[in-house]
Structures are given as structure tokens and as C-alpha cells.
C-alpha positions as CSV (number, residue, x, y, z in Angstrom):
1,M,-222.0,71.2,-102.6
2,A,-220.4,69.6,-105.4
3,C,-222.3,67.1,-107.8
4,A,-220.4,64.3,-109.5
5,P,-216.6,63.1,-108.7
6,V,-213.8,64.2,-110.8
7,S,-212.7,61.6,-113.6
8,D,-209.0,60.4,-113.7
9,E,-208.7,62.9,-117.0
10,Q,-209.7,65.9,-114.4
11,S,-207.6,64.3,-111.6
12,I,-205.3,66.8,-110.5
13,S,-203.3,67.6,-107.4
14,I,-205.4,69.7,-105.1
15,K,-203.4,71.8,-102.4
16,K,-204.6,70.7,-98.8
17,P,-206.0,73.8,-97.1
18,N,-204.3,74.9,-93.5
19,W,-207.4,73.2,-91.4
20,L,-205.7,69.7,-92.8
21,R,-202.5,70.2,-91.3
22,V,-201.4,67.3,-88.7
23,K,-198.9,67.1,-85.9
24,L,-196.1,64.6,-86.5
25,P,-196.1,61.4,-84.2
26,I,-193.4,62.3,-81.5
27,G,-193.0,62.0,-77.4
28,E,-192.4,59.5,-75.1
29,D,-196.1,58.3,-75.0
30,Y,-196.0,57.7,-78.6
31,K,-192.9,55.5,-78.1
32,H,-194.4,53.5,-75.5
33,V,-197.4,52.9,-77.6
34,R,-195.3,52.1,-80.9
35,G,-193.1,49.8,-78.7
36,L,-196.1,47.8,-77.4
37,V,-197.8,47.4,-80.9
38,D,-194.6,46.1,-82.2
39,K,-193.7,43.7,-79.3
40,H,-197.0,42.0,-79.3
41,K,-197.5,41.8,-83.2
42,L,-200.6,43.8,-83.6
43,H,-202.3,45.5,-86.1
44,T,-203.6,48.8,-85.9
45,I,-205.7,50.7,-88.2
46,C,-203.6,53.8,-87.3
47,E,-201.0,52.8,-89.2
48,S,-202.7,50.6,-92.1
49,G,-205.3,53.2,-92.6
50,N,-202.8,56.2,-92.6
51,C,-204.8,57.7,-90.2
52,P,-204.0,61.6,-89.8
53,N,-204.7,61.6,-86.3
54,M,-202.4,58.9,-85.1
55,G,-199.7,61.1,-83.7
56,E,-202.4,62.7,-81.3
57,C,-203.8,59.5,-80.4
58,W,-200.6,57.7,-79.7
59,G,-199.5,60.4,-77.9
60,E,-202.3,60.3,-75.4
61,G,-201.4,56.6,-75.1
62,T,-204.5,55.4,-77.1
63,A,-204.8,53.5,-80.5
64,T,-207.4,51.4,-82.4
65,F,-206.4,47.6,-82.9
66,M,-207.4,45.9,-86.0
67,I,-207.9,42.4,-85.6
68,L,-208.0,39.3,-87.9
69,G,-204.9,40.6,-89.9
70,N,-204.0,43.5,-92.3
71,I,-205.3,42.1,-95.2
72,C,-208.6,42.6,-96.6
73,T,-210.8,40.6,-98.9
74,R,-212.5,43.9,-100.0
75,S,-211.1,46.7,-102.2
76,C,-212.9,49.6,-101.3
77,G,-211.5,52.8,-103.7
78,F,-211.3,54.9,-100.2
79,C,-209.3,52.8,-98.1
80,A,-205.5,52.2,-97.8
81,V,-205.5,48.5,-96.1
82,A,-204.1,45.9,-98.3
83,T,-206.4,43.8,-100.4
84,G,-205.6,40.1,-101.0
85,R,-205.9,36.7,-99.8
86,P,-205.9,36.9,-96.1
87,L,-203.5,34.6,-93.8
88,E,-204.8,31.9,-91.8
89,V,-206.9,33.0,-88.5
90,D,-204.7,33.8,-85.5
91,W,-206.3,32.2,-82.6
92,D,-204.3,33.5,-80.1
93,E,-204.7,37.1,-81.2
94,P,-207.4,37.9,-78.9
95,Q,-205.5,37.2,-75.7
96,R,-202.5,39.4,-77.1
97,V,-204.7,42.4,-77.7
98,A,-206.5,42.1,-74.4
99,E,-202.9,42.1,-72.6
100,A,-201.7,45.0,-74.7
101,I,-204.5,47.0,-73.5
102,H,-203.9,46.1,-70.1
103,L,-200.3,47.3,-70.5
104,M,-201.3,50.5,-72.1
105,K,-203.8,51.1,-69.1
106,V,-206.4,52.5,-71.5
107,K,-209.7,53.5,-70.1
108,H,-211.2,53.1,-73.7
109,A,-210.3,51.0,-76.5
110,V,-211.2,50.6,-80.0
111,I,-211.2,47.5,-81.9
112,T,-211.9,47.2,-85.6
113,S,-210.9,44.5,-88.5
114,V,-210.6,43.8,-92.0
115,D,-213.3,42.0,-94.0
116,R,-213.0,38.5,-94.0
117,D,-215.8,37.4,-96.5
118,E,-214.1,34.0,-97.0
119,L,-214.7,32.9,-93.7
120,T,-218.0,31.2,-92.8
121,D,-218.4,33.4,-89.9
122,G,-217.0,36.3,-91.4
123,G,-214.5,36.7,-88.4
124,S,-217.3,36.9,-85.7
125,I,-216.0,34.1,-83.6
126,I,-212.7,35.9,-83.2
127,W,-214.6,39.1,-82.6
128,Y,-216.4,37.4,-79.9
129,N,-213.4,35.8,-78.4
130,T,-211.2,39.3,-78.4
131,I,-214.2,41.2,-76.9
132,K,-214.7,38.5,-74.1
133,A,-211.0,38.6,-73.4
134,I,-210.5,42.2,-73.3
135,K,-213.5,42.5,-70.9
136,M,-212.0,39.7,-68.6
137,L,-208.6,41.1,-68.4
138,N,-209.7,45.0,-68.4
139,P,-213.2,44.7,-66.7
140,E,-212.9,48.8,-66.2
141,T,-212.0,49.6,-69.7
142,T,-215.0,50.6,-71.8
143,L,-215.0,49.1,-75.5
144,E,-215.9,50.3,-78.9
145,T,-216.1,47.9,-81.8
146,L,-216.2,48.8,-85.5
147,I,-217.4,45.6,-87.4
148,P,-217.7,44.6,-91.0
149,D,-221.5,44.0,-92.3
150,F,-220.9,40.4,-91.9
151,K,-222.8,40.2,-95.4
152,G,-223.8,36.3,-96.4
153,K,-226.4,33.6,-95.0
154,N,-225.2,33.6,-91.8
155,K,-225.2,37.3,-91.0
156,A,-227.8,37.3,-88.1
157,E,-225.8,34.5,-86.3
158,N,-222.5,36.8,-86.8
159,V,-224.1,39.9,-85.5
160,Q,-225.4,38.1,-82.8
161,R,-222.4,37.0,-81.5
162,I,-221.4,40.9,-81.5
163,I,-224.2,41.7,-79.3
164,D,-223.6,38.7,-76.9
165,A,-220.3,40.0,-76.5
166,A,-222.0,43.1,-75.2
167,P,-219.6,46.0,-76.0
168,E,-220.3,49.4,-74.9
169,V,-220.5,50.9,-78.6
170,V,-221.1,49.0,-81.6
171,S,-219.9,50.8,-85.0
172,H,-220.2,50.2,-88.7
173,N,-219.4,52.7,-91.1
174,I,-221.6,53.6,-93.8
175,E,-218.7,55.6,-95.4
176,T,-220.5,57.4,-98.1
177,T,-224.0,58.5,-99.6
178,E,-226.2,56.2,-101.1
179,K,-225.4,57.2,-104.7
180,L,-222.1,57.0,-104.2
181,T,-221.7,53.8,-102.3
182,R,-221.1,51.6,-105.6
183,Q,-218.3,53.4,-106.4
184,V,-216.7,53.9,-103.0
185,R,-217.7,50.4,-101.5
186,I,-217.1,48.5,-104.4
187,Q,-218.5,45.1,-102.5
188,A,-220.7,46.4,-100.1
189,Q,-224.0,47.8,-100.3
190,Y,-225.8,50.7,-98.6
191,W,-228.8,49.4,-97.4
192,Q,-227.1,46.3,-96.1
193,S,-224.9,48.5,-93.8
194,M,-228.1,50.1,-92.8
195,E,-229.6,46.5,-92.1
196,T,-226.6,45.6,-89.9
197,L,-226.9,48.8,-88.0
198,K,-230.6,48.2,-87.4
199,M,-230.0,44.7,-86.0
200,L,-227.4,46.1,-83.7
201,K,-230.1,48.6,-82.4
202,D,-232.7,45.8,-82.1
203,G,-230.1,43.9,-80.2
204,G,-230.0,46.5,-77.6
205,M,-226.7,47.9,-78.6
206,R,-225.7,51.7,-78.3
207,T,-224.6,52.2,-82.2
208,K,-222.3,54.2,-84.2
209,S,-221.4,54.9,-87.9
210,G,-219.4,57.3,-89.7
211,I,-219.3,59.1,-93.4
212,M,-216.6,60.7,-95.3
213,L,-217.0,64.4,-97.4
214,G,-215.2,65.5,-100.5
215,L,-216.2,62.5,-102.6
216,G,-218.6,64.6,-104.8
217,E,-221.4,64.1,-102.8
218,T,-224.1,66.8,-102.5
219,K,-225.4,68.6,-99.3
220,E,-229.0,66.7,-100.0
221,D,-227.6,63.5,-100.1
222,V,-225.4,63.9,-96.9
223,I,-228.6,65.0,-94.8
224,Q,-230.5,62.1,-96.3
225,T,-227.8,59.7,-95.3
226,L,-227.8,61.1,-91.8
227,Q,-231.8,60.6,-91.9
228,D,-231.6,57.0,-92.6
229,L,-228.9,56.5,-90.1
230,Y,-231.3,58.0,-87.6
231,N,-234.2,55.9,-89.0
232,N,-232.5,52.8,-88.5
233,G,-231.5,53.2,-84.7
234,V,-228.0,54.8,-84.8
235,D,-227.1,56.9,-81.7
236,V,-223.5,58.2,-82.9
237,V,-222.4,59.6,-86.1
238,T,-218.8,60.7,-87.1
239,I,-218.4,63.1,-90.1
240,G,-214.7,63.5,-91.6
241,Q,-212.9,64.7,-94.8
242,Y,-211.9,61.9,-97.2
243,L,-208.1,62.0,-97.8
244,Q,-206.5,59.9,-100.8
245,P,-204.1,57.3,-99.4
246,S,-202.5,57.0,-102.5
247,K,-202.7,57.5,-106.5
248,K,-204.5,54.4,-106.8
249,H,-207.3,55.4,-105.0
250,L,-210.3,57.8,-105.2
251,T,-209.4,61.2,-105.7
252,V,-210.5,64.0,-103.5
253,H,-213.2,66.1,-105.2
254,R,-212.9,68.9,-102.8
255,F,-211.8,69.9,-99.4
256,V,-215.0,70.5,-97.4
257,H,-214.7,74.0,-95.3
258,P,-215.1,73.8,-91.3
259,D,-218.2,75.6,-91.7
260,E,-219.9,73.0,-93.6
261,F,-219.0,70.5,-91.1
262,A,-220.2,72.7,-88.4
263,E,-223.5,72.9,-90.4
264,F,-223.8,69.4,-90.5
265,R,-223.3,68.6,-86.9
266,E,-226.1,70.8,-86.2
267,I,-228.4,68.9,-88.6
268,G,-227.5,65.7,-87.3
269,Y,-228.6,67.2,-84.0
270,E,-231.8,68.6,-85.5
271,I,-232.7,65.3,-87.0
272,G,-232.3,63.6,-83.6
273,L,-228.9,61.7,-83.5
274,D,-227.4,61.5,-79.8
275,Y,-223.8,62.5,-80.8
276,V,-222.3,64.2,-83.8
277,E,-218.4,64.4,-84.4
278,S,-218.0,66.3,-87.3
279,G,-215.0,68.0,-88.6
280,P,-212.4,67.9,-91.4
281,L,-209.6,65.4,-89.4
282,V,-212.5,63.6,-87.5
283,R,-212.3,59.6,-88.0
284,S,-214.5,57.0,-86.7
285,S,-212.3,56.4,-83.2
286,Y,-211.7,60.1,-82.9
287,H,-212.6,61.1,-79.2
288,S,-214.3,58.0,-79.0
289,E,-214.4,57.6,-75.3
290,K,-216.9,60.4,-75.3
291,H,-219.3,58.5,-77.5
292,V,-219.9,56.0,-75.0
293,I,-222.2,58.3,-72.7
294,Q,-225.7,58.4,-73.6
295,G,-226.8,62.2,-73.9
296,W,-223.5,63.8,-73.3
297,G,-223.1,65.1,-77.2
298,R,-226.8,66.0,-77.2
299,N,-227.1,67.8,-73.9
300,N,-224.0,69.7,-74.8
301,W,-225.5,70.9,-78.0
302,M,-228.4,71.9,-76.4
303,E,-226.5,74.0,-73.9
304,E,-224.8,75.6,-76.7
305,K,-227.9,76.9,-78.3
306,A,-229.3,78.1,-75.0
307,A,-226.3,80.3,-74.8
308,K,-226.5,81.9,-77.8
């Protein structure tokens, strides 16, 4: 695999291969979700993150909601979410999100958030309130929460709030390899994220993380990242292709072939991970309803191997 990321001088337009083509968002179900998001003044990472699967997921009546506003205190080199000074915390937001999920009648919901490093609690109180509101109004809905690392002196207390709220899956994305972290996640630390995942696992959570390929990582570094995630108790890992949101963001070093994604899926299972979702268009919440089920991915993989 490739070595170092391309420099600005080397940055050229790389033509997207056929396997990265996505469907445009259309259909009545898509329009229904679009209407609910607008009506309840909700933020979705589907829009803010320019997710390539928005058409498919919204067309199936699902969406990943982003709480705590749509302005992040961090400026990661890969992310399309706006960076700046966030607005005041909206304490009514948890109930609005819960009501929207109820109206959408989804069986599995995903909640994420921007980083709110300016808050003493890192936003964990709103997180707790949102999870509880969703579960109260939607007792049959399973829930995945994609949380920040809650860095700072109150980290243990903030992470514990998520554990106490007890969503079915708790995700925190490592995003890239250790060597590329400083470049890709400017205000984050590789082992700080690993620590967060370990704390969640020690608290009894089903844990999940995700990484992007195409930023200049080596095969060996990806394997080491998968091993580190496994060593820190992660159950589910998603692996997808990095796509440059704008010219201001990190350039794509290369487009990784689907065969390589399939290889990393195999390696992940061989390391011992419980579920590995790996493909060019895979994002953290893609097919997340399957990630709740203990052993589902590993059992299917073992059956595939036995059939060969």
C-alpha cells in the first residue's frame, strides 16, 4: 500500500473509480425523512458530513442524527462539519430527537455529535438526556451512539454518563492509523481514543470504531490499528474510503480497491473482531442495525470460510 500522503504541490484531481458511484437521493421515503428533519429543526451527520450513503439510508427511512449543534470545536483535516464557536446548548433537543425517531418509526437509530470541548461536561449531559428520552419514547428501538473522546479532567465522569444511559452500541472512531493521527485529527490523540474505547468496554458496553483508507496509510499500519482496537476491547470495526469533502480538506492519496477492503475484513476477523464492515462506501453508521447483534458478523464469516 501507499506510503506518505501527497503534498499540496502534488495534489491533483484523481478520477473516482466506478465502485464509488452513489445513487442520488430520491423517492417518497427520502422526502418523508427530509420533511421530518426540517420540521423538527434537527441536524444530521448525513448532510453535515456529506455522506455518500444518504440517498440509500434516507430512502429506507433512517438517518443518523447529530446533537449539540452543527458547529464543532475541532478542525479535523478530513471532516466536512463546520468548525467555530458553537451556539448555546439546546436543552429541548433530546425530546425533539426522540419525537422524530418515534415519527420515523425506525427500529434502530444512530446518534452522533460535534465535539464540544468548550463545555465542562463535553456535552455528556445532553448525551445522557437524549439517550434516555429516546428510550422512554421508543422502548423497542435499539440505539447506537457515536460519541467524542471527552478529553479533559472530567473524562471518566463524562464517559460514565454514556455507560449509565446504556445504549446498545457505543462507537468512537479512531479514524486513521497512529502515524497519521496528528495530520488527520489535529486536536485528537490516537491513544486517547483507545483509552475511551477501553473505558466503555470495561463499563460493559458493546463497542465500535471506524477507520478511513486512502490517506497514505500502509497495510502494516492498518493491521496494527485493527490489532490495537481489538486489544482495547472493540467489538465492531467499520473500514471505508476517505473522500475529500472540499479543496480545503486533506487530499485523497489513492482510491483503495474493493479487493483490499475484502482483505482487511478477513484480517479483522482473523485478529478476533466480532464484526467487520469493510468496503469503499462504508461509513460508521452504514448497516449499523446489524452491528447490535453479538456474533452475527463473525458467525457469517465462519460460514463463508467453511463453504469455500
